[in-house]
Each structure stands twice: as structure tokens, then as C-alpha cells.
C-alpha positions in Angstrom: 0.4 0.1 0.5 1.1 3.4 -0.6 1.1 6.3 2.0 2.3 9.0 -0.1 3.5 9.8 -3.0 7.3 9.3 -2.9 7.3 6.2 -5.3 8.4 3.2 -4.1 9.8 4.3 -1.1 6.3 4.8 0.8 4.5 1.5 1.1 3.7 -0.4 3.8 3.1 -3.6 4.3 -0.6 -4.8 6.4 -0.4 -8.1 9.0 -3.3 -9.3 10.5 -5.2 -12.2 12.0 -7.2 -14.6 9.1 -10.1 -14.0 11.5 -10.1 -10.6 10.4 -10.8 -9.3 14.0 -12.0 -5.4 14.8 -10.3 -2.7 16.9 -6.7 -5.0 17.4 -4.1 -2.9 18.6 -1.6 -1.2 16.4 2.3 -2.1 16.1 3.8 0.2 13.5 7.6 -1.6 12.5 10.3 0.9 11.0 13.3 -1.1 9.5 16.4 0.2 10.4 20.3 0.5 7.8 21.8 3.5 8.9 19.1 6.0 6.9 20.6 3.7 3.9 19.6 1.3 3.3 17.1 -1.3 4.4 13.3 -1.9 3.6 10.0 -3.3 5.1 9.8 -6.4 4.6 13.4 -7.6 5.8 13.6 -7.4 10.1 11.1 -8.2 12.5 8.9 -10.2 11.8 8.8 -13.3 14.1 7.7 -10.2 16.3 5.4 -9.1 13.6 4.3 -12.0 12.8 3.7 -13.6 16.4 1.8 -10.3 17.4 -0.5 -10.2 14.4 -1.4 -14.5 15.6 -2.3 -12.7 18.3 -4.6 -10.1 17.2 -2.9 -7.5 16.6 -2.9 -5.1 13.6 1.0 -4.8 12.4 2.1 -2.4 9.7 6.0 -2.6 8.6 6.4 0.4 7.3 9.0 1.9 4.5 10.5 5.4 4.0 12.8 7.3 1.9 16.6 6.9 1.9 19.9 9.5 1.8 21.4 10.1 -0.1 18.4 10.5 -2.1 16.8 12.6 0.4 18.0 14.4 3.5 16.6 15.1 7.9 13.9 16.0 8.1 12.9 13.7 4.8 12.7 10.2 6.8 10.8 11.8 9.7 7.8 13.2 7.4 7.3 10.2 6.2 6.9 8.0 9.6 4.6 11.1 10.7 2.9 10.4 7.1 2.3 6.8 8.4 0.8 7.6 11.3 -1.4 9.7 9.8 -2.5 6.9 7.4 -2.9 4.5 10.3 -5.2 7.3 11.4 -7.2 7.5 8.4 -7.5 3.9 7.4 -6.1 1.7 10.2 -9.8 0.8 10.7 -10.3 -0.5 7.3 -8.0 -3.6 8.6 -9.3 -3.5 11.9 -6.7 -1.7 13.7 -7.8 1.0 16.7 -5.7 3.6 15.5 -5.9 5.3 19.1 -3.8 2.8 20.4 -0.6 2.9 17.8 2.6 1.7 19.4 5.7 2.5 16.7 8.8 0.3 17.6 11.9 0.0 15.1 15.5 -1.0 15.5 18.7 1.4 14.5 17.7 4.0 12.7 14.7 2.7 12.9 14.7 3.5 16.5 16.1 6.6 16.3 13.1 7.4 13.3 10.6 6.1 17.0 12.1 7.7 19.6 11.9 11.1 16.8 8.8 10.7 16.0 8.0 10.4 20.3 8.4 13.2 20.7 8.0 15.7 18.3 4.0 14.6 18.3 2.1 17.4 15.6 4.9 19.3 14.8 3.7 21.4 12.2 7.7 21.0 10.7 7.1 17.8 10.6 3.7 17.7 8.8 4.0 19.7 6.3 0.5 19.3 4.7 -1.0 17.8 7.0 -0.2 19.7 10.5 -3.5 19.0 11.2 -3.4 15.6 11.7 -3.3 13.9 15.3 0.8 11.4 14.8 0.6 11.3 19.1 1.4 8.0 20.0 0.7 5.1 22.6 4.2 4.1 22.9 7.8 3.8 21.4 9.7 0.5 21.5 13.1 1.6 20.7 15.8 -1.4 19.5 19.3 -1.1 19.2 19.3 2.6 18.4 21.3 5.3 17.9 20.1 8.4 19.8 22.9 11.7 18.7 23.6 14.7 20.9 22.4 17.3 21.3 24.1 19.8 18.2 25.5 23.3 19.4 24.8 24.5 16.4 21.2 27.2 16.6 18.4 25.0 14.5 20.1 21.9 14.0 17.4 19.1 16.0 17.6 15.7 14.3 18.7 13.9 17.6 16.3 12.8 20.2 18.5 13.9 23.1 17.7 18.0 21.9 13.8 17.3 23.1 12.6 17.4 25.9 11.3 14.1 27.3 8.3 16.1 29.5 4.6 14.9 27.2 6.2 12.2 26.4 4.8 9.1 25.8 6.2 5.5 27.6 9.4 4.2 26.0 11.0 1.0 26.0 14.8 1.1 24.6 16.9 -2.1 24.3 20.4 -2.3 23.4 23.2 -4.9 23.8 26.2 -4.7 26.3 28.3 -5.4 23.8 27.0 -3.1 20.6 29.8 -2.4 18.8 28.2 0.9 16.0 26.9 2.1 18.3 27.7 2.7 22.0 25.4 1.3 25.2 26.3 4.6 26.8 24.1 6.2 23.7 21.3 4.1 25.3 21.9 4.8 28.5 22.3 8.9 27.9 18.5 9.3 25.7 17.1 7.2 29.2 18.5 9.6 31.8 17.0 12.1 29.4 14.4 10.9 29.4 13.8 10.3 33.0 14.8 13.6 33.9 11.4 15.3 32.0 9.4 12.5 32.0 6.2 11.5 33.5 5.8 8.1 32.0 7.3 4.8 32.2 11.1 4.2 30.8 12.2 1.4 30.5 15.5 0.3 29.7 17.3 -3.1 29.2 20.6 -4.2 28.8 21.3 -7.6 27.3 24.5 -9.5 28.1 26.5 -10.6 25.0 24.1 -8.5 22.4 25.2 -6.5 19.5 23.7 -5.6 17.1 20.3 -7.4 16.7 
């Protein structure tokens, strides 16, 4: 299914139980790949299949990649996915008001960014009045960056206050050689300093990029 006008990259897959239940909690998954690779039907499929078998509606979404686009285009694409669920999710049995956003690696970064910038007109050009808030965020081995000192550069989740953030679940392997575990710890502490919702952090002993 196409959720925009940016060609084949702006597509998504819907997974649901063959009995077609209604009013289902919804999970949107965002793939990793360093913003330059990855695709919707290649990652976290065991999780998606398991949840769909238990009555969830699961959506795996692509987004445009660098170098063809740059920030904030990736995030705008994710906001469009959320907008699509709000408008069309019920057609596939989803409850659009119970929407969990999950991602790994670059997808975790985008998940965090979307969770911390709900309804921001800056990242919703042309659909500024669509509700893009989410129920909770699930971030797996992501890179969350650090606050950039240059004015106007807000591509890092660390640049956003956690006040009003939804519940977060953050997991990271302690042997990750691509992204330091310290980065995930720092992000979690940043959220806990200002969020009134639960922030759960899990370190997986011996795990790399999983």
C-alpha cells in the first residue's frame, strides 16, 4: 500500500489475523539500515507474525533513504505512516487510538523522534492538523545522538524535552560495536529527567546488533 507520493519507498505492509478481528491494538515497525538501506519486509518479522497471530494489526513501513533525501524527510515519512493509520487503519481492523511505534537502529532513532515531536507542524507539512501522537515507543539498539550546538539542528532525540513523552521501552546490547551502550543509557536518563511516563531500559548481556 502506498502512503504518499514519493514512489516505491513510501509503501507499507499490513499484517493481521486471518479472522480479521476489529478494534485491534496496532504496531508500526520501522526498519534499520543507517538511513541508507533496509526495507519493510526484511526485519522483525518473527515479532510481527507473533503479534498478528494474537490479534494485533501490524504495519511494516518503508521510508525514503539518504542520499536521495536528508533530514527531516525521513521523519516526515514516518509521520505520514501514522497519519495513514489514523485515516485508514480501521479498514483493516486497527484501533487507530492505540498505536505503538517500534524500530531498530535507524528505525529506533525515527521512533524516538516521532514520539518526542507529536503534532509538530515542522515535521507535518501539508498535514499539520493530523494527530501524530502515539501510545508508546519501542526502541531497539538505536542511535540517539547528542544535542548539536548549532542553532536549528534538531535531528537528535536528545534535543527534545521528554515532558509529555509517551511510555518508552529502550533495549540495547552491551556488546554493540556500532552504537555504544552509553548512548542508549544517556538517552534513557534524558527521558527520565523530564518524562512523567514509564521509561524502561534493558541491557542484553553479550548482545551486539540483534
